[in-house]
Biopython code that builds the backbone (N, CA, C, O; Angstrom):
import numpy as np
from Bio.PDB.StructureBuilder import StructureBuilder

atoms = [
    (1, "MET", "N", (-19.122, -2.671, 23.371)),
    (1, "MET", "CA", (-18.052, -2.104, 22.563)),
    (1, "MET", "C", (-18.328, -2.407, 21.095)),
    (1, "MET", "O", (-18.669, -3.537, 20.746)),
    (2, "GLU", "N", (-18.183, -1.405, 20.239)),
    (2, "GLU", "CA", (-18.428, -1.563, 18.812)),
    (2, "GLU", "C", (-17.158, -2.032, 18.108)),
    (2, "GLU", "O", (-16.078, -1.487, 18.333)),
    (3, "VAL", "N", (-17.295, -3.029, 17.268)),
    (3, "VAL", "CA", (-16.159, -3.543, 16.509)),
    (3, "VAL", "C", (-16.169, -2.871, 15.136)),
    (3, "VAL", "O", (-17.168, -2.901, 14.418)),
    (4, "THR", "N", (-15.042, -2.272, 14.795)),
    (4, "THR", "CA", (-14.918, -1.604, 13.522)),
    (4, "THR", "C", (-14.092, -2.470, 12.582)),
    (4, "THR", "O", (-13.005, -2.923, 12.942)),
    (5, "GLU", "N", (-14.606, -2.700, 11.380)),
    (5, "GLU", "CA", (-13.870, -3.480, 10.406)),
    (5, "GLU", "C", (-12.805, -2.623, 9.745)),
    (5, "GLU", "O", (-12.998, -1.429, 9.514)),
    (6, "PHE", "N", (-11.669, -3.260, 9.444)),
    (6, "PHE", "CA", (-10.621, -2.581, 8.707)),
    (6, "PHE", "C", (-10.996, -2.592, 7.225)),
    (6, "PHE", "O", (-11.577, -3.563, 6.741)),
    (7, "PRO", "N", (-10.672, -1.533, 6.514)),
    (7, "PRO", "CA", (-10.927, -1.534, 5.069)),
    (7, "PRO", "C", (-10.169, -2.684, 4.394)),
    (7, "PRO", "O", (-9.088, -3.067, 4.839)),
    (8, "ARG", "N", (-10.739, -3.221, 3.330)),
    (8, "ARG", "CA", (-10.119, -4.328, 2.612)),
    (8, "ARG", "C", (-8.682, -3.996, 2.226)),
    (8, "ARG", "O", (-7.798, -4.846, 2.333)),
    (9, "ARG", "N", (-8.448, -2.775, 1.781)),
    (9, "ARG", "CA", (-7.112, -2.389, 1.318)),
    (9, "ARG", "C", (-6.049, -2.472, 2.415)),
    (9, "ARG", "O", (-4.860, -2.572, 2.111)),
    (10, "ASN", "N", (-6.458, -2.433, 3.674)),
    (10, "ASN", "CA", (-5.501, -2.498, 4.777)),
    (10, "ASN", "C", (-5.241, -3.914, 5.270)),
    (10, "ASN", "O", (-4.446, -4.120, 6.188)),
    (11, "ARG", "N", (-5.906, -4.887, 4.665)),
    (11, "ARG", "CA", (-5.712, -6.285, 5.040)),
    (11, "ARG", "C", (-4.933, -6.987, 3.935)),
    (11, "ARG", "O", (-5.462, -7.239, 2.852)),
    (12, "LEU", "N", (-3.671, -7.301, 4.219)),
    (12, "LEU", "CA", (-2.827, -7.919, 3.200)),
    (12, "LEU", "C", (-3.413, -9.221, 2.681)),
    (12, "LEU", "O", (-3.211, -9.569, 1.517)),
    (13, "ASP", "N", (-4.134, -9.942, 3.522)),
    (13, "ASP", "CA", (-4.721, -11.201, 3.073)),
    (13, "ASP", "C", (-5.844, -10.991, 2.057)),
    (13, "ASP", "O", (-6.246, -11.940, 1.383)),
    (14, "LEU", "N", (-6.352, -9.775, 1.939)),
    (14, "LEU", "CA", (-7.407, -9.472, 0.970)),
    (14, "LEU", "C", (-6.902, -8.634, -0.210)),
    (14, "LEU", "O", (-7.665, -8.318, -1.123)),
    (15, "ASN", "N", (-5.617, -8.279, -0.187)),
    (15, "ASN", "CA", (-5.057, -7.495, -1.295)),
    (15, "ASN", "C", (-4.960, -8.335, -2.560)),
    (15, "ASN", "O", (-4.721, -9.542, -2.510)),
    (16, "THR", "N", (-5.150, -7.670, -3.694)),
    (16, "THR", "CA", (-4.957, -8.332, -4.980)),
    (16, "THR", "C", (-3.448, -8.495, -5.210)),
    (16, "THR", "O", (-2.648, -7.866, -4.519)),
    (17, "PRO", "N", (-3.062, -9.329, -6.169)),
    (17, "PRO", "CA", (-1.627, -9.455, -6.459)),
    (17, "PRO", "C", (-0.969, -8.113, -6.809)),
    (17, "PRO", "O", (0.176, -7.874, -6.425)),
    (18, "ALA", "N", (-1.664, -7.251, -7.520)),
    (18, "ALA", "CA", (-1.093, -5.944, -7.877)),
    (18, "ALA", "C", (-0.886, -5.074, -6.631)),
    (18, "ALA", "O", (0.146, -4.417, -6.493)),
    (19, "GLU", "N", (-1.862, -5.075, -5.735)),
    (19, "GLU", "CA", (-1.715, -4.297, -4.492)),
    (19, "GLU", "C", (-0.564, -4.855, -3.657)),
    (19, "GLU", "O", (0.217, -4.097, -3.081)),
    (20, "LYS", "N", (-0.467, -6.159, -3.594)),
    (20, "LYS", "CA", (0.605, -6.803, -2.812)),
    (20, "LYS", "C", (1.970, -6.475, -3.412)),
    (20, "LYS", "O", (2.938, -6.279, -2.678)),
    (21, "ALA", "N", (2.054, -6.414, -4.741)),
    (21, "ALA", "CA", (3.323, -6.079, -5.392)),
    (21, "ALA", "C", (3.783, -4.671, -5.014)),
    (21, "ALA", "O", (4.968, -4.449, -4.764)),
    (22, "ILE", "N", (2.858, -3.734, -4.973)),
    (22, "ILE", "CA", (3.216, -2.368, -4.572)),
    (22, "ILE", "C", (3.632, -2.353, -3.106)),
    (22, "ILE", "O", (4.608, -1.697, -2.743)),
    (23, "HIS", "N", (2.893, -3.073, -2.263)),
    (23, "HIS", "CA", (3.258, -3.169, -0.845)),
    (23, "HIS", "C", (4.682, -3.722, -0.704)),
    (23, "HIS", "O", (5.492, -3.195, 0.059)),
    (24, "ASP", "N", (4.968, -4.780, -1.445)),
    (24, "ASP", "CA", (6.301, -5.391, -1.379)),
    (24, "ASP", "C", (7.379, -4.431, -1.873)),
    (24, "ASP", "O", (8.480, -4.394, -1.323)),
    (25, "ALA", "N", (7.062, -3.648, -2.919)),
    (25, "ALA", "CA", (8.020, -2.659, -3.419)),
    (25, "ALA", "C", (8.327, -1.611, -2.351)),
    (25, "ALA", "O", (9.477, -1.202, -2.187)),
    (26, "ILE", "N", (7.308, -1.185, -1.636)),
    (26, "ILE", "CA", (7.518, -0.226, -0.541)),
    (26, "ILE", "C", (8.448, -0.816, 0.508)),
    (26, "ILE", "O", (9.354, -0.136, 0.989)),
    (27, "GLN", "N", (8.229, -2.069, 0.861)),
    (27, "GLN", "CA", (9.074, -2.724, 1.868)),
    (27, "GLN", "C", (10.530, -2.794, 1.404)),
    (27, "GLN", "O", (11.450, -2.601, 2.199)),
    (28, "GLU", "N", (10.732, -3.069, 0.122)),
    (28, "GLU", "CA", (12.098, -3.150, -0.407)),
    (28, "GLU", "C", (12.782, -1.784, -0.406)),
    (28, "GLU", "O", (13.964, -1.689, -0.076)),
    (29, "VAL", "N", (12.065, -0.740, -0.767)),
    (29, "VAL", "CA", (12.633, 0.611, -0.740)),
    (29, "VAL", "C", (13.001, 0.986, 0.692)),
    (29, "VAL", "O", (14.040, 1.603, 0.925)),
    (30, "GLU", "N", (12.154, 0.617, 1.649)),
    (30, "GLU", "CA", (12.438, 0.924, 3.060)),
    (30, "GLU", "C", (13.749, 0.271, 3.518)),
    (30, "GLU", "O", (14.435, 0.811, 4.385)),
    (31, "LYS", "N", (14.094, -0.865, 2.955)),
    (31, "LYS", "CA", (15.326, -1.576, 3.329)),
    (31, "LYS", "C", (16.589, -0.888, 2.817)),
    (31, "LYS", "O", (17.678, -1.124, 3.340)),
    (32, "VAL", "N", (16.450, -0.031, 1.788)),
    (32, "VAL", "CA", (17.610, 0.602, 1.173)),
    (32, "VAL", "C", (18.287, 1.575, 2.130)),
    (32, "VAL", "O", (19.513, 1.686, 2.136)),
    (33, "GLY", "N", (17.513, 2.267, 2.923)),
    (33, "GLY", "CA", (18.099, 3.209, 3.861)),
    (33, "GLY", "C", (17.199, 4.407, 4.087)),
    (33, "GLY", "O", (16.012, 4.402, 3.762)),
    (34, "ALA", "N", (17.814, 5.439, 4.659)),
    (34, "ALA", "CA", (17.070, 6.650, 4.989)),
    (34, "ALA", "C", (17.612, 7.806, 4.154)),
    (34, "ALA", "O", (18.788, 8.161, 4.234)),
    (35, "ASP", "N", (16.719, 8.382, 3.350)),
    (35, "ASP", "CA", (17.094, 9.517, 2.516)),
    (35, "ASP", "C", (15.791, 10.188, 2.076)),
    (35, "ASP", "O", (14.794, 9.506, 1.838)),
    (36, "PRO", "N", (15.794, 11.498, 1.969)),
    (36, "PRO", "CA", (14.568, 12.176, 1.540)),
    (36, "PRO", "C", (14.028, 11.673, 0.192)),
    (36, "PRO", "O", (12.814, 11.620, -0.007)),
    (37, "LYS", "N", (14.919, 11.309, -0.726)),
    (37, "LYS", "CA", (14.466, 10.796, -2.019)),
    (37, "LYS", "C", (13.765, 9.450, -1.856)),
    (37, "LYS", "O", (12.774, 9.178, -2.534)),
    (38, "LEU", "N", (14.275, 8.613, -0.964)),
    (38, "LEU", "CA", (13.630, 7.322, -0.715)),
    (38, "LEU", "C", (12.266, 7.529, -0.064)),
    (38, "LEU", "O", (11.311, 6.809, -0.355)),
    (39, "THR", "N", (12.188, 8.516, 0.814)),
    (39, "THR", "CA", (10.890, 8.837, 1.433)),
    (39, "THR", "C", (9.898, 9.267, 0.363)),
    (39, "THR", "O", (8.733, 8.868, 0.397)),
    (40, "ASP", "N", (10.356, 10.082, -0.592)),
    (40, "ASP", "CA", (9.476, 10.500, -1.696)),
    (40, "ASP", "C", (8.985, 9.292, -2.487)),
    (40, "ASP", "O", (7.817, 9.234, -2.874)),
    (41, "ILE", "N", (9.863, 8.336, -2.726)),
    (41, "ILE", "CA", (9.487, 7.128, -3.466)),
    (41, "ILE", "C", (8.421, 6.350, -2.710)),
    (41, "ILE", "O", (7.435, 5.906, -3.299)),
    (42, "VAL", "N", (8.616, 6.184, -1.405)),
    (42, "VAL", "CA", (7.637, 5.453, -0.591)),
    (42, "VAL", "C", (6.288, 6.156, -0.615)),
    (42, "VAL", "O", (5.247, 5.505, -0.710)),
    (43, "ILE", "N", (6.302, 7.482, -0.529)),
    (43, "ILE", "CA", (5.052, 8.248, -0.575)),
    (43, "ILE", "C", (4.356, 8.054, -1.922)),
    (43, "ILE", "O", (3.143, 7.850, -1.971)),
    (44, "MET", "N", (5.118, 8.117, -3.007)),
    (44, "MET", "CA", (4.527, 7.935, -4.337)),
    (44, "MET", "C", (3.963, 6.528, -4.509)),
    (44, "MET", "O", (2.873, 6.357, -5.056)),
    (45, "LEU", "N", (4.692, 5.532, -4.048)),
    (45, "LEU", "CA", (4.185, 4.161, -4.134)),
    (45, "LEU", "C", (2.922, 3.993, -3.292)),
    (45, "LEU", "O", (1.986, 3.304, -3.696)),
    (46, "GLY", "N", (2.904, 4.622, -2.128)),
    (46, "GLY", "CA", (1.712, 4.567, -1.284)),
    (46, "GLY", "C", (0.504, 5.187, -1.977)),
    (46, "GLY", "O", (-0.606, 4.661, -1.896)),
    (47, "LYS", "N", (0.728, 6.306, -2.655)),
    (47, "LYS", "CA", (-0.370, 6.940, -3.402)),
    (47, "LYS", "C", (-0.829, 6.040, -4.548)),
    (47, "LYS", "O", (-2.024, 5.937, -4.825)),
    (48, "ALA", "N", (0.125, 5.393, -5.209)),
    (48, "ALA", "CA", (-0.228, 4.485, -6.301)),
    (48, "ALA", "C", (-1.065, 3.323, -5.778)),
    (48, "ALA", "O", (-2.037, 2.921, -6.418)),
    (49, "LYS", "N", (-0.698, 2.787, -4.629)),
    (49, "LYS", "CA", (-1.462, 1.678, -4.041)),
    (49, "LYS", "C", (-2.867, 2.144, -3.667)),
    (49, "LYS", "O", (-3.839, 1.423, -3.888)),
    (50, "ASP", "N", (-2.977, 3.346, -3.104)),
    (50, "ASP", "CA", (-4.297, 3.886, -2.750)),
    (50, "ASP", "C", (-5.181, 4.055, -3.985)),
    (50, "ASP", "O", (-6.364, 3.716, -3.957)),
    (51, "LEU", "N", (-4.604, 4.579, -5.068)),
    (51, "LEU", "CA", (-5.371, 4.755, -6.305)),
    (51, "LEU", "C", (-5.815, 3.404, -6.867)),
    (51, "LEU", "O", (-6.950, 3.257, -7.320)),
    (52, "LEU", "N", (-4.924, 2.430, -6.834)),
    (52, "LEU", "CA", (-5.272, 1.092, -7.303)),
    (52, "LEU", "C", (-6.377, 0.504, -6.444)),
    (52, "LEU", "O", (-7.327, -0.082, -6.964)),
    (53, "SER", "N", (-6.257, 0.656, -5.135)),
    (53, "SER", "CA", (-7.287, 0.144, -4.226)),
    (53, "SER", "C", (-8.626, 0.825, -4.469)),
    (53, "SER", "O", (-9.669, 0.171, -4.443)),
    (54, "ASP", "N", (-8.606, 2.130, -4.704)),
    (54, "ASP", "CA", (-9.849, 2.848, -5.028)),
    (54, "ASP", "C", (-10.495, 2.242, -6.273)),
    (54, "ASP", "O", (-11.704, 2.017, -6.311)),
    (55, "PHE", "N", (-9.681, 1.985, -7.279)),
    (55, "PHE", "CA", (-10.198, 1.397, -8.522)),
    (55, "PHE", "C", (-10.789, 0.007, -8.262)),
    (55, "PHE", "O", (-11.890, -0.302, -8.719)),
    (56, "ILE", "N", (-10.063, -0.809, -7.539)),
    (56, "ILE", "CA", (-10.517, -2.178, -7.252)),
    (56, "ILE", "C", (-11.787, -2.159, -6.424)),
    (56, "ILE", "O", (-12.698, -2.949, -6.670)),
    (57, "ASP", "N", (-11.861, -1.274, -5.452)),
    (57, "ASP", "CA", (-13.043, -1.210, -4.589)),
    (57, "ASP", "C", (-14.292, -0.757, -5.336)),
    (57, "ASP", "O", (-15.407, -1.072, -4.918)),
    (58, "LYS", "N", (-14.124, -0.021, -6.434)),
    (58, "LYS", "CA", (-15.272, 0.423, -7.223)),
    (58, "LYS", "C", (-15.775, -0.656, -8.161)),
    (58, "LYS", "O", (-16.918, -0.601, -8.616)),
    (59, "GLU", "N", (-14.931, -1.641, -8.455)),
    (59, "GLU", "CA", (-15.324, -2.723, -9.376)),
    (59, "GLU", "C", (-16.345, -3.623, -8.742)),
    (59, "GLU", "O", (-16.792, -4.585, -9.366)),
]
sb = StructureBuilder()
sb.init_structure("model")
sb.init_model(0)
sb.init_chain("A")
sb.init_seg("    ")
for serial, (resi, resn, name, xyz) in enumerate(atoms, 1):
    if name == "N":
        sb.init_residue(resn, " ", resi, " ")
    sb.init_atom(name, np.array(xyz, "f"), 0.0, 1.0, " ", f" {name:<3s}", serial, name[0])
structure = sb.get_structure()
């Protein structure tokens, strides 16, 4: 069986403080409730985290 490594960005223990802050912000928004606007916020924060991770991974 082949073992596949998870990307660094998906391992919270390897996230930078900035990536962790965005992750934490997503968790806090999720606690607010269910609403299409909140879903949009979570999606935008997720995209921001992905862009930050792309930048960090290129360094």
